[in-house]
MDTraj code that builds the backbone (N, CA, C; nanometers):
import mdtraj as md
import numpy as np

residues = "UNK UNK UNK UNK UNK UNK UNK UNK UNK UNK UNK UNK UNK UNK UNK UNK UNK UNK UNK UNK UNK UNK UNK UNK UNK UNK UNK UNK UNK UNK UNK UNK UNK UNK UNK UNK UNK UNK UNK UNK UNK UNK UNK UNK UNK UNK UNK UNK UNK UNK UNK UNK UNK UNK UNK UNK UNK UNK UNK UNK UNK UNK UNK UNK UNK UNK UNK UNK UNK UNK UNK UNK UNK UNK UNK UNK UNK UNK UNK UNK UNK UNK UNK UNK UNK UNK UNK UNK UNK UNK UNK UNK UNK UNK UNK UNK UNK UNK UNK UNK UNK UNK UNK UNK UNK UNK UNK UNK UNK UNK UNK UNK UNK UNK UNK UNK UNK UNK UNK UNK UNK UNK UNK UNK UNK UNK UNK UNK UNK UNK UNK UNK UNK UNK UNK UNK UNK UNK UNK UNK UNK UNK UNK UNK UNK UNK UNK UNK UNK UNK UNK UNK UNK UNK UNK".split()
xyz = np.array([
    [-0.0317, 5.6304, 10.2549],
    [-0.0805, 5.5993, 10.1224],
    [0.0283, 5.5385, 10.0354],
    [0.1527, 5.5893, 10.0484],
    [0.2614, 5.5375, 9.9675],
    [0.2971, 5.3955, 10.0095],
    [0.2804, 5.3628, 10.1300],
    [0.3176, 5.2320, 10.1831],
    [0.2376, 5.1180, 10.1206],
    [0.1033, 5.1224, 10.1080],
    [0.0302, 5.0134, 10.0439],
    [0.0624, 5.0014, 9.8938],
    [0.0794, 5.1125, 9.8259],
    [0.1115, 5.1082, 9.6828],
    [0.2497, 5.0466, 9.6631],
    [0.3437, 5.0856, 9.7446],
    [0.4787, 5.0301, 9.7370],
    [0.4757, 4.8798, 9.7644],
    [0.3967, 4.8388, 9.8607],
    [0.3860, 4.6968, 9.8948],
    [0.3235, 4.6183, 9.7797],
    [0.2216, 4.6744, 9.7165],
    [0.1557, 4.6066, 9.6041],
    [0.2527, 4.5946, 9.4869],
    [0.3253, 4.7007, 9.4563],
    [0.4233, 4.6981, 9.3470],
    [0.5318, 4.5950, 9.3774],
    [0.5775, 4.5887, 9.4996],
    [0.6809, 4.4921, 9.5386],
    [0.6295, 4.3480, 9.5243],
    [0.5041, 4.3228, 9.5650],
    [0.4469, 4.1882, 9.5525],
    [0.4275, 4.1471, 9.4066],
    [0.3793, 4.2404, 9.3249],
    [0.3604, 4.2111, 9.1828],
    [0.4952, 4.1821, 9.1164],
    [0.5963, 4.2624, 9.1481],
    [0.7307, 4.2412, 9.0931],
    [0.7860, 4.1072, 9.1371],
    [0.7678, 4.0733, 9.2632],
    [0.8138, 3.9448, 9.3151],
    [0.7414, 3.8298, 9.2456],
    [0.6125, 3.8419, 9.2290],
    [0.5333, 3.7375, 9.1632],
    [0.5768, 3.7180, 9.0179],
    [0.5963, 3.8264, 8.9445],
    [0.6369, 3.8172, 8.8047],
    [0.7800, 3.7650, 8.7895],
    [0.8656, 3.7933, 8.8855],
    [1.0042, 3.7473, 8.8749],
    [1.0174, 3.5973, 8.8989],
    [0.9172, 3.5336, 8.9584],
    [0.9228, 3.3890, 8.9805],
    [0.9202, 3.3122, 8.8492],
    [0.8623, 3.3709, 8.7438],
    [0.8566, 3.3048, 8.6146],
    [0.9947, 3.2892, 8.5524],
    [1.0878, 3.3715, 8.5900],
    [1.2238, 3.3630, 8.5381],
    [1.2860, 3.2292, 8.5743],
    [1.2578, 3.1773, 8.6921],
    [1.3165, 3.0515, 8.7368],
    [1.2583, 2.9311, 8.6617],
    [1.1396, 2.9436, 8.6075],
    [1.0754, 2.8324, 8.5378],
    [1.1175, 2.8238, 8.3915],
    [1.1852, 2.9223, 8.3421],
    [1.2207, 2.9285, 8.2013],
    [1.3067, 2.8083, 8.1616],
    [1.2595, 2.7271, 8.0669],
    [1.3356, 2.6144, 8.0157],
    [1.3122, 2.4835, 8.0873],
    [1.2322, 2.4818, 8.1927],
    [1.2090, 2.3572, 8.2651],
    [1.1521, 2.2479, 8.1753],
    [1.0637, 2.2853, 8.0847],
    [1.0002, 2.1839, 8.0006],
    [1.0949, 2.1308, 7.8946],
    [1.2054, 2.1985, 7.8691],
    [1.2999, 2.1537, 7.7684],
    [1.4089, 2.0644, 7.8260],
    [1.4152, 2.0510, 7.9560],
    [1.5202, 1.9735, 8.0197],
    [1.4945, 1.8248, 8.0034],
    [1.5956, 1.7515, 7.9617],
    [1.5873, 1.6063, 7.9508],
    [1.6970, 1.5480, 8.0380],
    [1.6646, 1.4507, 8.1159],
    [1.7625, 1.3921, 8.2055],
    [1.8777, 1.3344, 8.1244],
    [1.9988, 1.3809, 8.1541],
    [2.1175, 1.3291, 8.0877],
    [2.1441, 1.3870, 7.9509],
    [2.0607, 1.4731, 7.9022],
    [2.0794, 1.5301, 7.7682],
    [2.0695, 1.6814, 7.7762],
    [2.1455, 1.7479, 7.6935],
    [2.1331, 1.8915, 7.6808],
    [2.0313, 1.9234, 7.5740],
    [1.9862, 2.0450, 7.5699],
    [1.8906, 2.0864, 7.4688],
    [1.9683, 2.1365, 7.3487],
    [1.9372, 2.0857, 7.2329],
    [2.0041, 2.1264, 7.1108],
    [1.8976, 2.1631, 7.0087],
    [1.9018, 2.2841, 6.9617],
    [1.8035, 2.3289, 6.8649],
    [1.8484, 2.2922, 6.7248],
    [1.7529, 2.2697, 6.6357],
    [1.7746, 2.2328, 6.4961],
    [1.8379, 2.0949, 6.4808],
    [1.8339, 2.0160, 6.5846],
    [1.8829, 1.8790, 6.5782],
    [1.7716, 1.7885, 6.6263],
    [1.7378, 1.6882, 6.5463],
    [1.6356, 1.5936, 6.5871],
    [1.6919, 1.5027, 6.6951],
    [1.6097, 1.4690, 6.7925],
    [1.6527, 1.3755, 6.8960],
    [1.5625, 1.2530, 6.8928],
    [1.6221, 1.1412, 6.9213],
    [1.5492, 1.0147, 6.9206],
    [1.4904, 0.9889, 7.0580],
    [1.3573, 0.9831, 7.0698],
    [1.2965, 0.9564, 7.2000],
    [1.3264, 0.8148, 7.2492],
    [1.3445, 0.7205, 7.1571],
    [1.3822, 0.5824, 7.1912],
    [1.5113, 0.5495, 7.1170],
    [1.6264, 0.5784, 7.1747],
    [1.7515, 0.5481, 7.1052],
    [1.7688, 0.3971, 7.0872],
    [1.8150, 0.3589, 6.9721],
    [1.8361, 0.2177, 6.9423],
    [1.9691, 0.1958, 6.8729],
    [1.9943, 0.0726, 6.8408],
    [2.1164, 0.0337, 6.7721],
    [2.0837, 0.0118, 6.6242],
    [2.1492, 0.0891, 6.5372],
    [2.1165, 0.0897, 6.3950],
    [2.2398, 0.0509, 6.3128],
    [2.2186, -0.0375, 6.2172],
    [2.3238, -0.0755, 6.1234],
    [2.2859, -0.0225, 5.9859],
    [2.3720, 0.0619, 5.9296],
    [2.3492, 0.1181, 5.7971],
    [2.4450, 0.0475, 5.7005],
    [2.3878, -0.0100, 5.5947],
    [2.4661, -0.0859, 5.4960],
    [2.4569, -0.0182, 5.3610],
    [2.5654, 0.0505, 5.3220],
    [2.5691, 0.1188, 5.1932],
    [2.7089, 0.1751, 5.1699],
    [2.7405, 0.2007, 5.0435],
    [2.8700, 0.2598, 5.0083],
    [2.8594, 0.4077, 4.9734],
    [2.7426, 0.4625, 4.9745],
    [2.7230, 0.5992, 4.9249],
    [2.7615, 0.7050, 5.0284],
    [2.7864, 0.8239, 4.9779],
    [2.8167, 0.9384, 5.0636],
    [2.6927, 0.9766, 5.1453],
    [2.5756, 0.9597, 5.0855],
    [2.4505, 0.9877, 5.1566],
    [2.4335, 0.8987, 5.2781],
    [2.4792, 0.7736, 5.2687],
    [2.4702, 0.6813, 5.3821],
    [2.5595, 0.7278, 5.4962],
    [2.6753, 0.7812, 5.4629],
    [2.7653, 0.8344, 5.5675],
    [2.6997, 0.9526, 5.6384],
    [2.6369, 1.0394, 5.5608],
    [2.5686, 1.1546, 5.6194],
    [2.4505, 1.1095, 5.7043],
    [2.3784, 1.0087, 5.6562],
    [2.2663, 0.9538, 5.7329],
    [2.3153, 0.8953, 5.8640],
    [2.4219, 0.8181, 5.8599],
    [2.4764, 0.7571, 5.9811],
    [2.5182, 0.8642, 6.0816],
    [2.5802, 0.9706, 6.0348],
    [2.6196, 1.0807, 6.1234],
    [2.4984, 1.1476, 6.1860],
    [2.3960, 1.1716, 6.1049],
    [2.2748, 1.2377, 6.1553],
    [2.2026, 1.1495, 6.2564],
    [2.1951, 1.0192, 6.2303],
    [2.1301, 0.9281, 6.3250],
    [2.2080, 0.9211, 6.4554],
    [2.3407, 0.9194, 6.4462],
    [2.4236, 0.9176, 6.5672],
    [2.4063, 1.0474, 6.6455],
    [2.3984, 1.1574, 6.5747],
    [2.3801, 1.2868, 6.6397],
    [2.2443, 1.2944, 6.7106],
    [2.1460, 1.2223, 6.6600],
    [2.0135, 1.2247, 6.7209],
    [2.0047, 1.1351, 6.8446],
    [2.1052, 1.0506, 6.8674],
    [2.1063, 0.9689, 6.9882],
    [2.1121, 0.8192, 6.9661],
    [2.1023, 0.7748, 6.8406],
    [2.1105, 0.6319, 6.8122],
    [2.2558, 0.5853, 6.8138],
    [2.2759, 0.4584, 6.8443],
    [2.4072, 0.3971, 6.8291],
    [2.4116, 0.3443, 6.6864],
    [2.4997, 0.3992, 6.6037],
    [2.4990, 0.3696, 6.4611],
    [2.6323, 0.3087, 6.4176],
    [2.6224, 0.2048, 6.3359],
    [2.7395, 0.1445, 6.2724],
    [2.7151, 0.1472, 6.1222],
    [2.8173, 0.1878, 6.0482],
    [2.8088, 0.1942, 5.9029],
    [2.9027, 0.0898, 5.8445],
    [2.8504, 0.0050, 5.7578],
    [2.9329, -0.0918, 5.6860],
    [2.9158, -0.0681, 5.5374],
    [3.0250, -0.0886, 5.4623],
    [3.0225, -0.0551, 5.3204],
    [3.0334, -0.1751, 5.2279],
    [3.0564, -0.2949, 5.2836],
    [3.0642, -0.4114, 5.1956],
    [2.9956, -0.5306, 5.2613],
    [2.9690, -0.6310, 5.1809],
    [2.8915, -0.7454, 5.2272],
    [2.9630, -0.8240, 5.3364],
    [3.0944, -0.8356, 5.3259],
    [3.1721, -0.9096, 5.4267],
    [3.1580, -0.8458, 5.5643],
    [3.1747, -0.7130, 5.5701],
    [3.1596, -0.6416, 5.6978],
    [3.0162, -0.6505, 5.7489],
    [2.9204, -0.6463, 5.6560],
    [2.7797, -0.6561, 5.6953],
    [2.7516, -0.7904, 5.7615],
    [2.7981, -0.8983, 5.6990],
    [2.7762, -1.0327, 5.7537],
    [2.8418, -1.0445, 5.8914],
    [2.9616, -0.9875, 5.9045],
    [3.0322, -0.9895, 6.0333],
    [2.9532, -0.9160, 6.1418],
    [2.9054, -0.7974, 6.1107],
    [2.8302, -0.7175, 6.2083],
    [2.6988, -0.7854, 6.2463],
    [2.6301, -0.8419, 6.1488],
    [2.5048, -0.9121, 6.1789],
    [2.5308, -1.0351, 6.2646],
    [2.6465, -1.0970, 6.2458],
    [2.6834, -1.2120, 6.3275],
    [2.7038, -1.1750, 6.4733],
    [2.7494, -1.0522, 6.4977],
    [2.7670, -1.0049, 6.6356],
    [2.6322, -0.9864, 6.7040],
    [2.5317, -0.9482, 6.6259],
    [2.3969, -0.9283, 6.6791],
    [2.3836, -0.7990, 6.7565],
    [2.2656, -0.7813, 6.8140],
    [2.2410, -0.6639, 6.8978],
    [2.1874, -0.5422, 6.8247],
    [2.1562, -0.5548, 6.6973],
    [2.1026, -0.4409, 6.6234],
    [1.9509, -0.4448, 6.6244],
    [1.8919, -0.3283, 6.6454],
    [1.7465, -0.3173, 6.6425],
    [1.6954, -0.3017, 6.4996],
    [1.7700, -0.2251, 6.4191],
    [1.7253, -0.1898, 6.2843],
    [1.8431, -0.1961, 6.1873],
    [1.8152, -0.2440, 6.0671],
    [1.9111, -0.2384, 5.9560],
    [1.8504, -0.1502, 5.8486],
    [1.9283, -0.0527, 5.8015],
    [1.8856, 0.0324, 5.6914],
    [1.9783, 0.0039, 5.5747],
    [1.9197, -0.0371, 5.4637],
    [1.9972, -0.0687, 5.3434],
    [1.9093, -0.0493, 5.2213],
    [1.9729, -0.0483, 5.1069],
    [1.8987, -0.0358, 4.9814],
    [1.8107, -0.1587, 4.9619],
    [1.6948, -0.1369, 4.9032],
    [1.6043, -0.2490, 4.8764],
    [1.6716, -0.3525, 4.7865],
    [1.7592, -0.3083, 4.6988],
    [1.8292, -0.4004, 4.6094],
    [1.9183, -0.4989, 4.6863],
    [1.9506, -0.4678, 4.8109],
    [2.0324, -0.5568, 4.8953],
    [1.9460, -0.6421, 4.9881],
    [1.8157, -0.6500, 4.9632],
    [1.7272, -0.7199, 5.0555],
    [1.7602, -0.8680, 5.0697],
    [1.8105, -0.9315, 4.9659],
    [1.8433, -1.0747, 4.9753],
    [1.9577, -1.0976, 5.0742],
    [2.0580, -1.0114, 5.0710],
    [2.1715, -1.0223, 5.1643],
    [2.1249, -0.9975, 5.3069],
    [2.0423, -0.8958, 5.3248],
    [1.9932, -0.8629, 5.4588],
    [1.9081, -0.9762, 5.5138],
    [1.8141, -1.0246, 5.4341],
    [1.7255, -1.1320, 5.4798],
    [1.8026, -1.2586, 5.5151],
    [1.9066, -1.2894, 5.4381],
    [1.9857, -1.4099, 5.4638],
    [2.0594, -1.4022, 5.5970],
    [2.0877, -1.2820, 5.6430],
    [2.1663, -1.2657, 5.7654],
    [2.0858, -1.2180, 5.8856],
    [1.9601, -1.1823, 5.8671],
    [1.8809, -1.1308, 5.9787],
    [1.7957, -1.2374, 6.0459],
    [1.7867, -1.3529, 5.9881],
    [1.6992, -1.4571, 6.0393],
    [1.7296, -1.4886, 6.1861],
    [1.6281, -1.4765, 6.2705],
    [1.6413, -1.5084, 6.4124],
    [1.7125, -1.4033, 6.4952],
    [1.7494, -1.2912, 6.4349],
    [1.8245, -1.1896, 6.5090],
    [1.7341, -1.0882, 6.5790],
    [1.6071, -1.0808, 6.5403],
    [1.5170, -0.9817, 6.5985],
    [1.5391, -0.8425, 6.5420],
    [1.6194, -0.8326, 6.4381],
    [1.6504, -0.7047, 6.3746],
    [1.5494, -0.6769, 6.2646],
    [1.4953, -0.5551, 6.2620],
    [1.4006, -0.5189, 6.1561],
    [1.4754, -0.4516, 6.0425],
    [1.4432, -0.4900, 5.9222],
    [1.5024, -0.4320, 5.8019],
    [1.4126, -0.3215, 5.7502],
    [1.4691, -0.2019, 5.7334],
    [1.3979, -0.0901, 5.6727],
    [1.4648, -0.0625, 5.5385],
    [1.4019, -0.1070, 5.4286],
    [1.4635, -0.0869, 5.2974],
    [1.4477, 0.0563, 5.2469],
    [1.5447, 0.0974, 5.1664],
    [1.5410, 0.2288, 5.1036],
    [1.5300, 0.2063, 4.9526],
    [1.4196, 0.2496, 4.8958],
    [1.3945, 0.2336, 4.7523],
    [1.4475, 0.3553, 4.6768],
    [1.4911, 0.3331, 4.5532],
    [1.5445, 0.4433, 4.4730],
    [1.4401, 0.5050, 4.3799],
    [1.3275, 0.4387, 4.3642],
    [1.2212, 0.4923, 4.2786],
    [1.0853, 0.4577, 4.3393],
    [0.9838, 0.5222, 4.2879],
    [0.8484, 0.4963, 4.3372],
    [0.8044, 0.3535, 4.3038],
    [0.8449, 0.3019, 4.1887],
    [0.8109, 0.1646, 4.1513],
    [0.8757, 0.0645, 4.2469],
    [1.0033, 0.0892, 4.2784],
    [1.0735, 0.0005, 4.3715],
    [1.0111, 0.0082, 4.5108],
    [0.9656, 0.1268, 4.5471],
    [0.8996, 0.1432, 4.6773],
    [0.7724, 0.0598, 4.6834],
    [0.6939, 0.0614, 4.5772],
    [0.5700, -0.0171, 4.5753],
    [0.5994, -0.1665, 4.5824],
    [0.7057, -0.2100, 4.5149],
    [0.7449, -0.3509, 4.5211],
    [0.7906, -0.3876, 4.6624],
    [0.8644, -0.2998, 4.7264],
    [0.9144, -0.3256, 4.8619],
    [0.8010, -0.3276, 4.9630],
    [0.6993, -0.2459, 4.9416],
    [0.5860, -0.2395, 5.0353],
    [0.5081, -0.3704, 5.0413],
    [0.5212, -0.4524, 4.9402],
    [0.4534, -0.5827, 4.9423],
    [0.5142, -0.6757, 5.0469],
    [0.6421, -0.6550, 5.0776],
    [0.7119, -0.7445, 5.1703],
    [0.7463, -0.6800, 5.3045],
    [0.7503, -0.5469, 5.3098],
    [0.7958, -0.4786, 5.4309],
    [0.6956, -0.3729, 5.4749],
    [0.6854, -0.3560, 5.6072],
    [0.5932, -0.2564, 5.6623],
    [0.6406, -0.1140, 5.6372],
    [0.7691, -0.0908, 5.6603],
    [0.8249, 0.0436, 5.6490],
    [0.9243, 0.0469, 5.5340],
    [0.8986, 0.1315, 5.4375],
    [0.9877, 0.1481, 5.3232],
    [1.0121, 0.2974, 5.3055],
    [1.1373, 0.3336, 5.2872],
    [1.1729, 0.4740, 5.2687],
    [1.2132, 0.4975, 5.1240],
    [1.1954, 0.6198, 5.0783],
    [1.2330, 0.6578, 4.9429],
    [1.3627, 0.7371, 4.9506],
    [1.4615, 0.7011, 4.8696],
    [1.5950, 0.7610, 4.8771],
    [1.5943, 0.9108, 4.8524],
    [1.5024, 0.9628, 4.7714],
    [1.5036, 1.1064, 4.7451],
    [1.4436, 1.1885, 4.8589],
    [1.3891, 1.1207, 4.9599],
    [1.3460, 1.1915, 5.0812],
    [1.4669, 1.1976, 5.1742],
    [1.5532, 1.2936, 5.1491],
    [1.6826, 1.2985, 5.2163],
    [1.6747, 1.3488, 5.3604],
    [1.5601, 1.3927, 5.4047],
    [1.5505, 1.4457, 5.5401],
    [1.5599, 1.3330, 5.6419],
    [1.6398, 1.3548, 5.7435],
    [1.6637, 1.2526, 5.8446],
    [1.5383, 1.2229, 5.9259],
    [1.4449, 1.3163, 5.9289],
    [1.3249, 1.2939, 6.0101],
    [1.2450, 1.1729, 5.9618],
    [1.2483, 1.1433, 5.8314],
    [1.1775, 1.0264, 5.7789],
    [1.2401, 0.8974, 5.8327],
    [1.3714, 0.8949, 5.8368],
    [1.4422, 0.7784, 5.8885],
    [1.4186, 0.7640, 6.0387],
    [1.4256, 0.8755, 6.1109],
    [1.4032, 0.8719, 6.2557],
    [1.2622, 0.8237, 6.2888],
    [1.1667, 0.8665, 6.2106],
    [1.0278, 0.8252, 6.2338],
    [1.0117, 0.6748, 6.2119],
    [1.0710, 0.6228, 6.1049],
    [1.0626, 0.4794, 6.0768],
    [1.1329, 0.3980, 6.1854],
    [1.2491, 0.4446, 6.2301],
    [1.3225, 0.3753, 6.3362],
    [1.2418, 0.3777, 6.4654],
    [1.1834, 0.4934, 6.4960],
    [1.1047, 0.5066, 6.6186],
    [0.9857, 0.4110, 6.6182],
    [0.9158, 0.4028, 6.5054],
    [0.8010, 0.3110, 6.4966],
    [0.8459, 0.1668, 6.5138],
    [0.9608, 0.1340, 6.4579],
    [1.0136, -0.0024, 6.4726],
    [1.0488, -0.0328, 6.6174],
    [1.1154, 0.0601, 6.6839],
    [1.1534, 0.0386, 6.8238],
    [1.0309, 0.0345, 6.9144],
    [0.9338, 0.1190, 6.8835],
    [0.8119, 0.1244, 6.9649],
    [0.7315, -0.0063, 6.9540],
    [0.7339, -0.0674, 6.8365],
    [0.6595, -0.1909, 6.8180],
    [0.7233, -0.3083, 6.8950],
    [0.8497, -0.2947, 6.9322],
    [0.9204, -0.4000, 7.0069],
    [0.8953, -0.3913, 7.1556],
    [0.8434, -0.2789, 7.2003],
    [0.8223, -0.2603, 7.3448],
    [0.7027, -0.3407, 7.3915],
])
top = md.Topology()
chain = top.add_chain()
for i, resn in enumerate(residues, 1):
    res = top.add_residue(resn, chain, resSeq=i)
    for name in ("N", "CA", "C"):
        top.add_atom(name, md.element.get_by_symbol(name[0]), res)
traj = md.Trajectory(xyz[None], top)
């Protein structure tokens, strides 16, 4: 009598212990480790951030941490130089700098994502651009979402 009960307990224990090996399989990404509380970019791209603000530096760091290749430029001369090199998927800059960006993006295949400082400026920018971000939405997820949509539309 003890033998069948022992065998059943052993089989149930063996069956339940198999789940231990599956733990975390769905979180594994080829070539990447799992990092909690950090957004990851499903389609990493090349991003040029043009601004002099401290917020732009933090944005560039967060985008790089999420998996994008990010370059930050703080003046128009460096911006023109970087755009001349080419290879950027997205440019993020203030809407007030749209004339400089447009003058240098022609034929480059780079999408400009303007950042508006007010709701009125956002509405004005939406007339010319598909994706417009509001500067007071400081969460990086808004920027990542806009970049992802831009990269996805190029595929």
